[in-house]
C-alpha positions in Angstrom: -117.3 -204.6 -48.5 -115.1 -202.3 -50.7 -117.8 -201.7 -53.2 -120.3 -200.9 -50.5 -118.0 -198.5 -48.7 -117.0 -196.8 -52.0 -120.7 -196.3 -52.9 -121.6 -194.9 -49.4 -118.6 -192.6 -49.4 -119.3 -191.2 -52.9 -116.3 -192.6 -54.6 -118.0 -194.3 -57.5 -119.7 -192.8 -60.6 -123.5 -192.9 -60.6 -124.7 -196.0 -62.5 -121.3 -197.7 -62.5 -123.0 -201.1 -62.1 -124.9 -200.7 -65.3 -121.9 -199.6 -67.4 -118.2 -200.2 -67.6 -117.0 -201.7 -64.3 -113.4 -200.9 -65.2 -114.0 -197.2 -64.6 -116.3 -197.2 -61.6 -114.3 -194.6 -59.6 -115.0 -190.9 -60.1 -111.3 -190.4 -59.9 -109.2 -193.6 -60.0 -106.2 -191.8 -58.3 -108.1 -190.4 -55.3 -106.4 -191.6 -52.1 -109.8 -191.8 -50.5 -110.9 -194.7 -52.7 -111.5 -197.9 -50.7 -109.2 -200.6 -52.1 -108.4 -204.1 -51.3 -104.8 -204.3 -50.1 -102.2 -206.5 -51.7 -100.0 -208.3 -49.1 -96.5 -207.1 -49.5 -93.8 -208.3 -47.3 -94.1 -209.9 -43.8 -96.1 -207.1 -42.2 -99.8 -207.4 -43.0 -101.5 -204.0 -43.7 -105.1 -205.2 -43.5 -107.7 -206.3 -46.1 -109.0 -202.9 -47.0 -107.4 -199.4 -47.1 -110.2 -197.1 -45.8 -108.1 -194.0 -45.1 -107.5 -193.2 -42.2 -108.4 -196.8 -41.2 -106.8 -200.2 -41.9 -109.8 -202.6 -42.2 -109.7 -206.3 -41.4 -112.7 -208.2 -43.0 -114.3 -211.2 -41.3 -117.2 -213.4 -42.3 -117.5 -216.3 -39.9 -120.3 -218.2 -38.1 -119.0 -217.3 -34.7 -117.2 -214.1 -33.7 -113.9 -213.5 -31.9 -114.1 -209.7 -31.7 -111.1 -209.3 -29.4 -108.7 -211.1 -31.9 -110.3 -209.2 -34.9 -109.7 -205.8 -33.2 -106.2 -206.8 -32.1 -105.4 -207.8 -35.7 -106.9 -204.6 -37.1 -104.8 -202.5 -34.8 -101.6 -204.2 -35.6 -102.3 -203.9 -39.3 -103.1 -200.2 -38.9 -99.7 -199.7 -37.3 -98.0 -201.7 -40.1 -99.8 -199.5 -42.7 -98.9 -196.3 -40.9 -102.6 -195.4 -40.3 -104.0 -194.1 -37.0 -107.0 -196.4 -36.7 -107.8 -200.1 -37.1 -111.3 -201.5 -37.6 -112.7 -205.0 -38.0 -115.5 -205.3 -40.5 -117.6 -208.2 -39.4 -120.3 -209.6 -41.8 -123.3 -211.2 -40.1 -124.2 -214.6 -41.4 -127.0 -214.6 -44.0 -127.2 -210.7 -43.8 -126.4 -207.9 -46.2 -123.0 -206.2 -45.9 -124.5 -203.0 -44.6 -126.1 -205.0 -41.7 -122.7 -206.1 -40.4 -120.5 -204.4 -37.8 -117.5 -202.1 -37.8 -115.7 -202.9 -34.5 -113.0 -201.0 -32.8 -111.5 -201.0 -29.3 -112.6 -198.3 -26.9 -109.0 -196.8 -27.2 -109.5 -196.4 -30.9 -113.0 -195.1 -30.5 -111.7 -192.4 -28.1 -109.0 -191.5 -30.6 -111.6 -191.1 -33.3 -113.8 -188.9 -31.1 -110.8 -186.8 -30.2 -109.8 -186.4 -33.9 -113.4 -185.4 -34.8 -113.6 -182.9 -32.0 -110.3 -181.4 -33.1 -111.7 -181.1 -36.6 -114.6 -179.1 -35.2 -117.3 -181.7 -34.7 
């Protein structure tokens, strides 16, 4: 999931898969790089840092969207980020065919932020 998002968001160098995987980022210090979070302390901050989102990754045969979204929102709060999103991989499907799930409350906040930014 992190690799897919970094590729789609333009964070990786062209051809990084063919070369040195250790230097895949255009700028390793860019805060917009999508990274897997390391659990530190009691408050979980999500599986992925996808600024301004805390991402919770799920890959299960059956879905419990309500608990995934609830968990993502708690983890966003713990991480000090405004939005939580659950990344849900579909069984036997490519990563890009999965789902990014938020609550309607989070969706409205995202729309508001985009409109305030001029979209």
